[in-house]
N, C-alpha and C positions, 0 to 999 in steps of 0.2 A: 198538395202543397203544402210545405213543410211546416213544421209547429216552428213557434217563432220564441228568439231566446226571449227568455224573463229579464225584465227591467228588476225585477227585486235581487238587490245584493244579500251576499247570504252574511258578508261583512264588510262594512266601506269604513272608511276614513275612521279613526280615532277609538274603533272597537264600535261605533255605533252599529247593530244589529237591526235585523230585519224587520224585526216588532216595529221600531221608531218608524222605519219605511211605511210600513203599512198603517200606521197611526197616520201619517203625515198624510197618506194618499186619503185615508177615509175624511182627515178634515178639508182636504182639497176637493173631495167631490161634496162634500156636504155646502163649502163655499160656493162652486161653481152653481148648485142648485138655488144657493138662496139669490146669487148676482141673476140668474137666469129669469127666477121669478121676479124680479124686479124689470128685467129690461123686457119679460112679456106682458106686465101689468101698466107699468107708466104710459108707455105709447097707448095702451088701452084707455085710460084717464084724459090722456091727450084728446081722443075721440069723443069723449063725454065733454070735456072741458070747450073745445071747439064748438060744438051743437048748444052748449049754454048760450041762455040769452039774459038772466037776471042774476044781479051782482051776488047775490048770497051763494048760488051754485059756483059763481067765477070764483068767490072768494075760498069757498069749502076745496073745491079742484085745486085752488094753488096750493093751499096749505097740503092737502094730501099729498102732493105732487113733491112738495117739498121735503115733507118729512120722510117720504119712499125713498126720495133719492139719495138725501144727505143720512138718514138711519138706516137704511137698508143697503141700498145697492152700493154707496162707495165704499162702505166697511165690505162687505161680501167682496167686491171686486180687489179691495187690496188684499184679503186675506186670500184669495184665488190667485192671484200674483205671488204673494209670500210662498204658500205652503207648493205651487208648483214648481217654483224658482229653487227652492230648496231640496224638492224630489230630484227636481233635475241635477244638483251639485251633488248629490249623493252617488250618482252613476250616468255621469254622463256618457260615457263611451256606448253604452246599452242605447240611450234614445238617440243617440247621432250616427251611431255608426251603422243602423238596420235599414237604412234609406232615407229619403227625402219626407217620410210622412209627419217627421216633428218638426222639419222646416216650414212643411204647408199649416199644420197646426199652427206653430207660434206666429205666422203670418196672418191666421184669421183671427186669433186673439187680439194683436195689433189693430186689426179693422174694428173688432168687438170693442176695445177700448177709445178709438175714436168713434164708435156709434153712442157709447156711454156718455160719452163729453158731448156728444151732439144733442142727445137728451137731455141734460144738465143745461145747454144754453137754451133750449126749449121751456123748460122749469122757468127760466129766467125771464124770457119774454112773455110768458102766459101771465107771470105775476106782475110784469109792468103794465098788461093791455095790450100789449104788442104783437100778438099773435095775426098772422097775416095769411095762415093756410087752413083748407077746410078738414072736417072730419074725414074725408073720403083717402085726403093726404095721409093722415095718419094710419088710417086702415091698412093703405099700402107699406108704410114707414112701419108700422106692427110687424110685417114679414121680415123684414132683415134678419134680426135675432135668429129665427127660426131655421131658415137657410142655413146660417152661420153654425148651430146648433148641429144640425143634421150633418153639414161636412165636417164637423169635429168628431162627432161620433162616430162616424164613418172611417174617418182617418185615424184614431184611437183604434178602434175595435178591427178594422179588416187589414188596417194598413197597407194600402195598395201600391206603395213603391218606397 
């Protein structure tokens, strides 16, 4: 297999340097890690919330879910998209001329944004006491971001196409 061309620009628009690119990439990765931490934990809270029977537990889970969704997941998602978009804007040719891996990754990111918003809708349903799903549903629902993460990492590292 041939070595892949680097996506790191040596110099890009307006004299922006390789160092800026590396800092943006670091912040993008940190944002992704924070976002996925929430995407993995929130559905786990849904499992426990769906199993809870007393009012105190239900209120506690609603509070935890709301704080996680609004305080961590939302900002982390926005930061991920900003830093990722900024990285692409610095060297779009390097990302889109090397095959379809970036198109596939961005498609998965769009699906992940949809999943994120589905979680937000579920946070609101639980807060209103309108959840109709069992803890078993949420155990399966919790696996969706795992599968998306696996696919994204493989696409970025291996670049199979």
